[in-house]
N, C-alpha and C positions, 0 to 999 in steps of 0.2 A: 638506373642500373642498366648496364650493357647486356645485350642478349645475343647469343650466337646459336642459331638453330642447329640442333643435332640430329633432327629426324624430320621426316615428312609430317608427322603428327605435330611437332613443335612449330614447323613453318605454317601449317594450316591454322593452328590455334592462335599463334601470335600475330599472324597477319590479318586476323579478324574474319577469315572465311568461315562463316558460322556453320555451314553444312559439314565441313571437315571436322571441326571441333565438336559440334553437337552430336555427331555420330559416335564420338568416342566417349563422351561424358554426359552427365546430366546438364540440363540447361537452367540457368537462373532466369526466372520470369522477367520479361521485359528487355532481355538482352539477347543479342545474336552471338554470344560468346560461350565457349564451353566453361563450365563451372570450375574445372580443375585449374584452368589458367587465368580465369577472369580476375582472381584475387591478386595475381601478379601485375595485371594491366590496370586495374582500378582499385579504389578503396573497397575492401571486402565488406565493409559496413555501410557503403553508400546506399541511400534510399533507392529502392527499385519498385517498378510497377508490378501489380499482381497480374494473374492471367485474365481476370475480368473484374468489373467494378466491385469493390468490396462494400459490404454492409457495415463493417466495423473497422476501427483502426487499431484498437488495443484489446487485450484480453487480461482479465484478472481471474486467475485460476485458484479457487479456494479449495485446497485439499484438506478434508477433515480427517486428520491422521488418527489411526486406531480403529476406524470403521464404526460409525454410529449405527444404532438400530433405527433404520428408517421406518420400521413398524411402530416405533415409539415417537416418531416425529411427524410423518406425513401420510402414512399408509394405514388408514383405519379399516379394520376387518371385523365386522360384527360376528362372523362365524368363528373367528379365533376367540373372541370374547365368550361366545356360547360354549365352546369346547375347552376352555381353559381348565387346566388340571388333569386332562385326559391324555391318553397315549395319542401319538400322531397317527391318524388313519393311514393305512398302508398305501392307499391310492395317491396320497400326497408325496410319497417318497419314491415313486417310480422314476427311474431314469437318472437318479443322482447317487453319488457316493457320499454316504453320511460322514459325519465329522470324525477326524482323528483325534479330537480334543477330549473325547470322553463319551462318545455315543449319543444317542437320541434320547433326550429327556421328555418330560411332560410338556404339553403346550402351556405357555406362560403368558400371563397378562398382569401388569402391575396394577394394584388397586389404587395407585396414585395418579394413574393416567386417565385423562379425559380428552375428547376430541370435539371440535366444532368446525363447521364450514365457514369460509370467509370469502368476501368479495363477490362480484357478479359471477365469477367462475365457479364458486362453490368449492374451492380447494379445501381439503382437510388439513388441519394443523392440530397438534396436541397442545396441551397447556404448558409444554416445555418451551414453546417458541411464540410467546404472545406478541412480541414486537415484529418479528418477521411475518407473522400471519397478516399483518396490516398491509403487506405488499403482495398479496396473493395474485392480484391481477397483473402484476409485472412479470410473473414467473412462468416458465415453460417447464413442466415436469416430465421427466422420463422415468416412468414407473416400471419399466421392463429392462432394467440394466442387468447385465451379466458380466462375468469375467472368468478367467482361468486361474486356478491356484487358490489356496485358502490359508496361506501364511503371509504375514504382513510384508516382509522384505521383498518377497517375490512379486506379490500383487501390487505393491506400491511401485516397483520398478516397471511393471506392465502398464500401470496407470499413466506413468510419465513418459515411457519410451516405447510402449507397444510390444515389449519383449520380456520374457521371464528371466533372461540372462543379461548381465552387464555387457556394455559394448555398443549399444545402439544409441543414436542421438535422442535427446528428449524432445518433446513437442515444441518447447520454446526455442530450442536450437534450430530445428527445421524452419520455424517461422522467421527467425533471425537470418538464417541463410537465404531464405527465399525473398524476404522483403527488405533486409538491411535495417538501418537505423533511421528514425525520423528526427533524432536529436543527436548531433555529433558530440555533444558535451556530456552525455549520460550513456550508460550501458543500455542497449536495446532490450536486454533480458535480465530481469532482476528477481532475486529470490528473497522473500521475507519470511520470518518466523518469530514466534514469541516463546518465552521460556528461556532457561539458562543453558540449554544444550542444543546442538545442531539436530535437525530432524533425522529420523531413522534412515540408515544407509547413506546419509549425507549427499555429497556431490555426485554420486552415481545417478541421482535423480534429476540433475540439471546439467549434466555434461554434454559435450558435443559428439561423443562417440567417434565414428569414423569421419565426421565432418571436420573441417579445419577448426582448430581449438579456439579461434577467435569468436565462434558462435556459441560458446558455453555460457551458462547463466552466471551472474555475479551475485553472491550472497551478501546481503546487508544484515549486520547483527542487530538484535533487539537493543532497546535502550537509547540514550541520548547521543551516543557516538556510533552510529551504524556502520561507518566506514573508517577502518583503522588508518592511522598515519596520513590523514588527508591534509592536515594543516602543515604548512611549512614551518620548520623550527625557527624560533626567534633569532638564533645565532646565525642563520643563513639568509642573506639578502636575496631579493627577487632576481637581480642580475646574475648573482652567483649560481642560483639554482638553474636559471635559464641556460647558462654556459655549461653546467654539468650535464644537463639533459641533452643539449645539442651534441656534446662529445659522446655521450652514451648512445645517442641515435646514430651517429656516424660509425661507431664501433659495431653496433648491432647490424647496421646495413651491410657492413663488410661480411659479417657472418651469414646474413640472408643471401648475399650474392654467391657465397660459397656453397650454401645448402638451400637451394631454392625450393625444395620440396618439404622442408621442415616446418610444418604448420604450427608446432609448439613455439618455435623461435619467432615466427611472424606474429603469433598471438601475443607473445611477451613484448615485442616491439610496440604493437598497437596498444597494449595495456599501459605502457609508460606514457604514450602520447595522450591516451584517454585520461589517465590519472592527472596529468598536468591541467587539462581542460576542466576536469571535475573539481579541481580546487576552488574554482569560482562558482560552478553550476550546482554541484551536489549539495553543499550546505543549505542552499535555498530550497532545493527540492525536498529535503527530508526534515527541515526545521519546523517542528510543530508549534513553536512559540509564535509563529506568524498566523496561526489559526485563532479564531475567536473562542471564548468560553462556551458559547452556544453550540458551535460546531463540535468542540471536544465532547460536550455533553451528549450530542447526537450520536456519537460513536461509543458512548459508555466509558469514556476515559475518566469520568468522575467517580467510577465504581471500582474498587480494588479487584473484583473478580474479572471484570471485562476490560480493565485498563490496558493491559499489555497487548491484547488482541485488537482492541480498538485503535491503539497507536499504529500498529502495522497496517491496518486497513485505511487509516487516514493517510499514511505515507503512500499506500497504493494509489489512492485518489490523486495525490499530489504528483506522483510519477506519471499517471495517465495524462494529467494536464501538461506535463513536460514532454509528451510524445513517446514515452517508453512503450514498446510493442507488447511485451509479455511479462506479466508480474505474477509469479508463482508464490502463493501464500500458503504456508504449511502451518496448521494449527498446532500450538504447543499446549501450554497449561498456564493457569493463573499464577501471578506472583506469589511466592511463599509456599507453594504446594511442594511437599517433599515425599508424599506417599506415591509410590510407583503406580498403584492401581488408579490413581486420579491424574496421571500425567498424559493421558490421551483418552480417546473414546473407547478403548479396548475393555469392555465391561463383561468379563466372564463371570463375575459375581458382583453383587451390590450395584446393579444397574441403576436403581433409583438415585443412589448417592452420586455415582459416576456421571450419569447423564444430566442429573440436576445441576451439577457443577459445570460440566462442559457446555451444556446448552445455555446457561446463564453467561458463560464467557463469550459465546459467539453470537447470541441472538440479537442483542441491541447493536453491536458493531456492524453486523451484516445488514440489518435493517437500516442503520444509519448510512452505510455505504450506498445502498440503493436509492435512498431518499436524497442524499447529497449529489450523486451523479445525475439524478433526474432534475433537481433544482438548478443545476449548473449547465444543463443542456448536453451532458456528456453520456447519458445512458444510451442514447440512440447510436453513438459511435463507439461504445464499449460493450464487450461481452463479458458478463460475470458467469463463471461456471462453478457450481457447488458439486464437488465430486469426492469419492472415497474409494479406497482400494477394494472394498466389498462391503457388505453390511452384516447383519446379525440374524440368527435363526428365530423362527416363531416358537420353537421349543426352548425350554429353559436349561440352564447349566448351573450347577452348584446352588440350585434352589431359586436364586433370584438374579441370575445373569443370563447371557445369551452367547451362543457359539458363533463362529464365522459362517457367513452365508454368501457364496458367489453366484447363486442360482437365480436370484430375483430380488431387486431392490430399487430404491429411488435415487435419482440424481436430478439436478435442475440447472437451467440456465436462464439468464435474463439479459436483455439488451437489444441492440439493433438487429433487424433481419429475422426476428422470431415471432411466432404467434404468441402474444402475451396472454396469460390466463388460460393456457392450454395444457392438456394432459395427454401424453402419448403412452400407450401400452398399460398393462396392469399385471399384478401378480395374482396367484391363485387365491382361493377364499381364505387361506390362513397366512398368506404373505410369505410363502416359502420359495416358490418357483415362479418363473414367468408363465402367465396363463397361455399366451399365444406365442409360440416359438418363432413365428414369422416376424414378430415385432420385437424380438430380443435385440438389445443394443449393447454390443461389446465395446471395449475400449477403442478398437479400430474405427468403429462407426462414429463414436464421439469425436475422435481426432479428425476424421474426414469432414465432419460437420463444422467443427471449429475452423478448419482450414478453408472450407467453402465460404463461410461468413467473412473471412479475411480476403476473399477474392482469389483463393488458391485451389486449383484442382489437385487433389491428393494423388491422382494417377500421373500427373505431369510434373509434380515437384520431385525431381530425381537427382541422384548423385552417384557417380561411378565409384564403386568400392571394390577393389580386387577383381576387376573385370565384370562385376555384376551391377546392374542399374538398380539402386536402392530407392525406396520411397518411404514416407513417414508411416504408412499403414502396413508395411511389410508386404504381404501378398493378400491382404484381406481388406475389409472396410467398405462401407457404403454410406453416402450422405443420407441423413434422416430427413428426407424431403417433406414429410408430413408436418414437421414442426416449423418449417420456414414460411415466413410471411409472403 
């Protein structure tokens, strides 16, 4: 494509004088070119070096949609058990705005819940997660998680993009922008989910925001055909298809030359090129028939309740093997479930029934994923993140459910660069708020830490948007150094 410089800025950027370009836009790690123009000069998905040596190469981001009660999974509180059925002492409610969902109920503990400590780390697990408990010493718990907002759509958006409003890039998009692709035949950022409908708020949670559109996530559907229209129709020969794609490429490049700043058009062109390469690579990457029966059983694919979630996690492992950078897995619900109250972790009532089903769906597959990654030598180069938009209160709702809790809850990570079998922070004696505010971990801190493990400084991963230098953690965020090995 011919280029005629129209301004001093264009000349500096296009001629590769990094100081001129970098002063005007964010800098892609490993390059001396301004990010706004680098996509014109190189492949925008070309693999790039991080700011410093990375601890991991890929991330599997396990979003537990609907907000599980981590009090009923990992956070054993003897004082809550002792006070169950009583009003919440006023001292525990200081500094928080109580729920808009129906007020503060009595402190609640299920009579079906029991806890034990596991591993050398002595981590607490409830009887809802018997398989995952066996991996306690692989996990790094963050028991002082907090967020802003207490409605699902808003807090899910914040979990993925760092903002309460649509328009910012997702974490996966930032990572793809900064590091590019490690496999040119597959998308570097893939979204997986189970169930028969797209996750809450859909593509807003994996879009590229103000970054070029080429960096957005690519959603794979559940089931045996996760990628639509991947196969070439029988009536069209390979040579015919190649000629059609070449013509399409030439026509698109004419459009790109006329509208060089249209990132949507550039992304469309790249998507056609990627789709052609994916026809050979993608079927192998997602084909579970290539796995042994023993591996499928490890992921719970032999159980109707855990089958669909196990399939997406097994695909996640296969994608990691193929070099996919960021795999965002959103929990759905087991096959055949039609009751809306059991289609996510959102248990405002009947918590035992809801969490019993949801925990059974995810427990064996996640345990299988950790075991499989470890056995294949992939856990040291992969980061697994278990996250949710918020959690649930220590007081009850509708008698046997729990309300939304953004003030203190548990998330965890496992993989390279972390102190395994380690717990950071804690909640108060009834599990309602973070006990030590200095150890509170917001979404921005979690994102900064994930980026750090990938070799990226969240303060230096920047992009110029409307004259403002933007970064993944907005204007917040700190790396949780105490959990790093």
